[in-house]
N, C-alpha and C positions, 0 to 999 in steps of 0.2 A: 393318830400322834403321827409323824412320820418315824421311822427306824432304818437303821442299815444291814446292810447285807455284803458279805465277803465275795468277790467274784475272782476266780482263781486262775489264773491266764494258763491257756494250752499252745503249748508247742510241738508240731509232728505228730499232734492226736495224743498227745498224752502230759494231765493236766499236771503243772509245775507248782511249788511251794509258794510263785509268787503271786500277790492276789492285789487286787484294787477294792476300791466300797460304792456300791450302789447303794442308790435312795429308793425309797418308797413312802410314796405318798397319797393321802386318799385322793379321789377324783371329787369337781365338785357335784352336787346333785343331778343327773340327768345324762351324766358323760355314759357313753358307750361301755369305758372300760373305768370299774370301782375303784382300781390302784394304778396309781402311776408311776414310773418310773425312771430314774438317770444314773447312770454310770459314768464310772472315770475318778471318782475321788478319789485323794491318796490317804486321806483319814477318816476315820469312821464318826468323829467330831464334825467335819465338812459336810459330810452324806445328811448328817441327820439337821444341822442349821440349814442347809441349803432346801428340806425337805419340809420343816418348820415355816420357814417362809413363806415356799410356795402356800404352804398352808394357812398363811394369816392372809396371804394377799386374794385367795379364793372367799377367805370367809369376809373380808372387807370389797369384794367384788371389785380387785385391780387385776386378778388374774389373768393372762392370756395362755390360750392354749398354744401349748411345743409345737403345733402341727399348723399352727396360723401365724407365728413371729415371720417367718421369713416371707409372708405374701406380698407380691407387688402391686404398686396401685393399679398397672395393669390388668393384672389377674382379678383383683378384687370389682372393678370396673365393670369387667365383663358377668361377674355375677350380680355388681349392680342392676344391669342396663337389663339384663332379663328375668329380674323378678320386679321390675316395675313398667307395668303397661301403663303407658300415657297415651293423648291422641296423638294422632299419627305426625303431624307436624310438630308437635312438642319433641316428639320422640326422633324424630328425625334431626331437630337442629339439636338436640344433644348431642347423639352419634357425631355429627359436622364438628362440634368444637372439642369434642375427644379427638375425631382421627385426625382433623386439622392442625388442633392447637396445646393439646393439653397431652396425648398418649407421646406425638414425638420427644418432647421432655419427660415424662414422669412413666412412662409407663413401666422402665425398669428399676424404678424406686421400689424400693422397701417400706411400706405405710408406715414404719414406726421412724422412719429416716427421712420424712417431710415435714418441713418446721416452715413456721409464718413467714420466717427471717427469707429465706427461699424461695417461697412464691411469690410471695410480694416485691422482690427483685425480681424474679422473673416476668412478673405481669406490668412490669415497667419497660421491659425491651421488647415487647408483643408489638409489633409494627399493625395493630387494627385501631382499631375508634377506639377512643375509653370505654364507653358503653360495652362494646363487645369483650374487653376485657374482664369486665366487672362481671360477665354474664359467665366468666368463662374459670373465673374464681369463686363465683358463688355455686355452678356445678362441681366445683374440686371438693367445696365445701360441703356438701350435699352429699357425695359418696363418700367424704371421711365420717359424717357424722354416721351415715348406716353400716360404716366398718366399727364406729363403736359400739352400736347397739347390735353386732352379730358376731361380737366377741374381738375382734380381731384390732382391736384397738383401746386404750383405755381412756381417753381423750380425743378431743377432735384439737391440734393445734388453729385451725385457720377460723374457728367459729366466733363470730362477734367482733372480728375485727375489723379494719378501718385502711382500706389498701392507698397507700402513698400515690399522690397523682405525681403526673411529670410535668412541672412548671419551668423546664428549662428547652431555651432557644425557641420554637415555633410551637410549645404547645401551650402557650395561652395565647396566640392569637384566635380571634374568633373565628370559626369555623364558618365556610361561604356556607349558607343557603341553597338550596335547593331550587328552592323558587326564588328569580333574581329580583323580582319585583321588593323594595324593602316593606312595604306594607302586607304582604303575601297575597292569597288570593284574594277576591272579592264577590261578589254576589254578582256582579256584571259579566266577570270572568265566566263564570260558569254555566251563564247565560249566551254569551255569547260560543262557546264548546259545547251546549248544550244542542245551538240552531246548527252548528257545522255537521253533528254526528247524525242528526237526523235520527226522527220521533221513535226507534228503534234502539240504538243508542245512548241518544243523549235523555230517554228518562231514566237510566241508569244513574248517569250524571245528576240529573237534579234529584233524583229521591236519596242519593247519599249524601248531597251538599245540606238538603235540607230538612234530615229524619234522622243523620249522624249515623248511620246502617255500617258496618265495614262492609271491605270487598266481601269475606267469606259469607256473610251474613245476608248482603242483597244477594247471592249465587244463589242462597238457598232458601230465599223466600218464593213460596208456595201460592198460588193463586188461592187456595183454599186460605189464606190466611192474611189476602191483601184485601184493605178494606172491609174488615169488620167493625166493629160497632162497640165504643166505650159508652156504656149510661153511669152517670153518677148523678144521686139527689144532691141539690142545688139550692139554696134557699128554700121555697115553697114550688118548687117546681125542679127540673130534670136536664143535666148537662149529657150533652149528644155530641158525641164526635167519632168522624174514623179513624182506624188505627190501619199499621202494620205489626202482626204478631212474629217475634223471633223468637226462633224455637229451635233451630239447626242451620248448618252453614257449610261451605264446601270447603277444604282444604286442600293445599297441591302440593303435595312433599316426594320426597325418597323413602319409598318401601324399602324395610329390613327384614330379615327373619330374623328368631330367635339370637343369633349369633353377630349380629349388627351388619351380616354381610346386605349388600345393595341389591332388591330385586326390580328395579325400575321407579319411574313416577308413577304419581296414581294421583287421582282427584276423587276425591273421597268425602260424601255427607257425612256429619258429626254432628253429635250432639253441640249445643254454646259450650263456650269455652267454662264459664259457670254460670252459678243460679244468677247471678245479676245481667249476664248477657241476656237470661232470657225474659224477653221483655214486650212491649204493648206500646208503641210510638206515636205517638199523637201523629196525624199529620193533616197541614193545612188545607186550607180547601183547594185553593190554586193547582197543588199535588193531586189531590182527591180525582178533581176534574180530570188531569191529565192523565191517570196511573185506571180510570175508570174509562177512556176512550182505549189504553194501549190493550188493557185487559180483553177488550171486545175485538180489537182485532186481532190478537197475538195468538197464535193457536196450541201456545204446549204451555205446561202446568205450573213453570220457572218463568215468572214475568221477565227478566234480566238475562234469559240465557242467551246463546246463540241462534243463528235462524234453524235451526236444525233440533234443538232444544235441549242441547245437551251444554254442559258447565263450560265458561269459559277458559281457556287457557291464561296464563298470565303473560306470557308472549304474543298470543294471538291479541286477547284485546289491546297492548301495549303498540302494536302495529295499527291499529283502531284509531287509540285514542292520544296516542305520540302528534301524530299530525296536525288533529285540531288545536293542540295546546302550545306547541313547539313551533311551526308553520310547517308549509312544502312549497318545494319550487312547482314552478309551472309544469306540464306536461303536454306537449302539444301532440294532438290527434296523426294517426299514423295508420298504416293496414294493420287492422288486427287488434288495436292499442285505442280508447275512447279520448276523446278530449279531458284535462283534467284544469282545474284554474286553483292559483295559486294562493296559499292562504298566508295571513302577515301570522307572525309570532303575536299568541293571546297573552299566555301565563307560561315562559319557559320552565320546565323541571317538576310543573305541577304531576299530581299522582294521586290516586282515589284516598289515601290516606289523608293527603293533605284537605280532601274534601269534605271527611269526617269533623277536622283538625276545624274546618270551617264550619260547620255546625256548633260545636263546642262555642266557639268564639262569638259566634253571634247570639247565642242563648247567654252570655256572659256580657257581649255590651246591650243585649235588652231586657239586662236583670235578673232574667229568671232565677225564682226560688231556687237557692241550693236542693230541696227533696226532690225537684223535678228536675233539675238539671242532670242531677247525677242517674236517675233513673232513664233519662233519657238516650244518654250517652251509654248507659250500661254500666258503668263505674260504681264498684261497694263505697259508699261514703264513710269517714273514717271517722270515730267519735261515736259519744252516749245519744249525741241528736239523732242519729240514724233508725233509732228505736224509736223515739219521741215525734218527732216532725215527720207528714205524710205530704205528700200532693194531694190536693184540692181541684175543685174543678174552677178555680177562681184563679191561680196559678194556669191550668192548661189555657183556658181560654185566654190569659194574657201572653202566654208564650202565642201559642197559633194565630193571635191578630197582630203580636210583633213579625213573624217569621212572614204572614201576608204582605205586612207592610214592607217588610225589605225588598221581599219578589217585587212586587210593583212599582216599586222607587227604581229597582235595579234595569226591569223590564224601559222605562223610562228615558232612564240615563244610555242605555243603547237604545232606544230611538225604533224600539219592537211593539208591535200589539198583537201579534202573534206570533206564534212556535210552529216552524217549519211547513209554514203557508198551508193550514189545514186547521190548526185549530184558536177558534175565536176566543182570545182571552179577554175580553172586554165585560166587567163584572153588571149582573144586571143587580 
């Protein structure tokens, strides 16, 4: 039960007869100080009423420690980031969003002073892509929820709220696609680009488009996990096919210390993003043959590495990959510089993520059943059916036959029977 005490004023070192009232109330269980105080009340009743109210809030779980009430968003964001260790790329993205977008606006704002109306109004003024706005608001909400759990707030005003989308002016106009062609990337484009890049680089492009590995998963593939065997009972016999086993990936990101200070870019090998990304991907026969020849020739542990065996940096890969997609000018031969032929554009704006998307699109076009389509892409399938429906050998055979047919049709459409002038792709 809260109670009040007189606090006499002191003037020139002498206690006077003037006084105010100080309230003492019982702290919540686990608090380092058993009794808490607050001074400056004019009357005994005011002090006791205030203390009783604090004890009521403690009993109902709504009390906020006075030492935490003035905490700003920037202060708690530092606490949150230091206590939440994520995969390197995720951590770097969070820091980028905080430093570039969130903290310039909210760093000095007390946590209890943040409202949904203010956050929603602010995000509409951000001059970045709408999906990026959503990521910033989502991160703010995650931090605010952590503040509730840590006892800095009683409720998160951002949780469960729907952002207001800007529909004025140019906001409603369709966004330009990075790939200029209306239909997006085609298997024929993939083959032409792979042919231009040569066997060491082109095999990476083909593997991405026909297996659905993402950029980091392709770089992280180890030769010990390439072309393993899947064996399943199928009818009276056994279904077999060769697989790529995805268990790790390379991530390129800005490394930071525990205080968020940048320490330089790194390319780091990490476990896959989640349990669904760790998977075995069935490989069609044409790609099995190409990969087998590539592994025989390639001296390094990672099949899709640089010539020195190191993982590709995105910038270095882009300098190799972009001309094959976007085209390049002719370079005449001169002293110290070899001749280089001109390349017409094949698929401007194409990137490795688009190749992964092509694989998923092909699966839909071929009618690959959902249990296998989600598994191959490394996506979590929503709903109860994910627990009941599993890929069967018949589904796997249908997918592999479909991808095989797509490849050969695309080869015929571009007028090729071999790739890189060294691999005979005539089926036997």
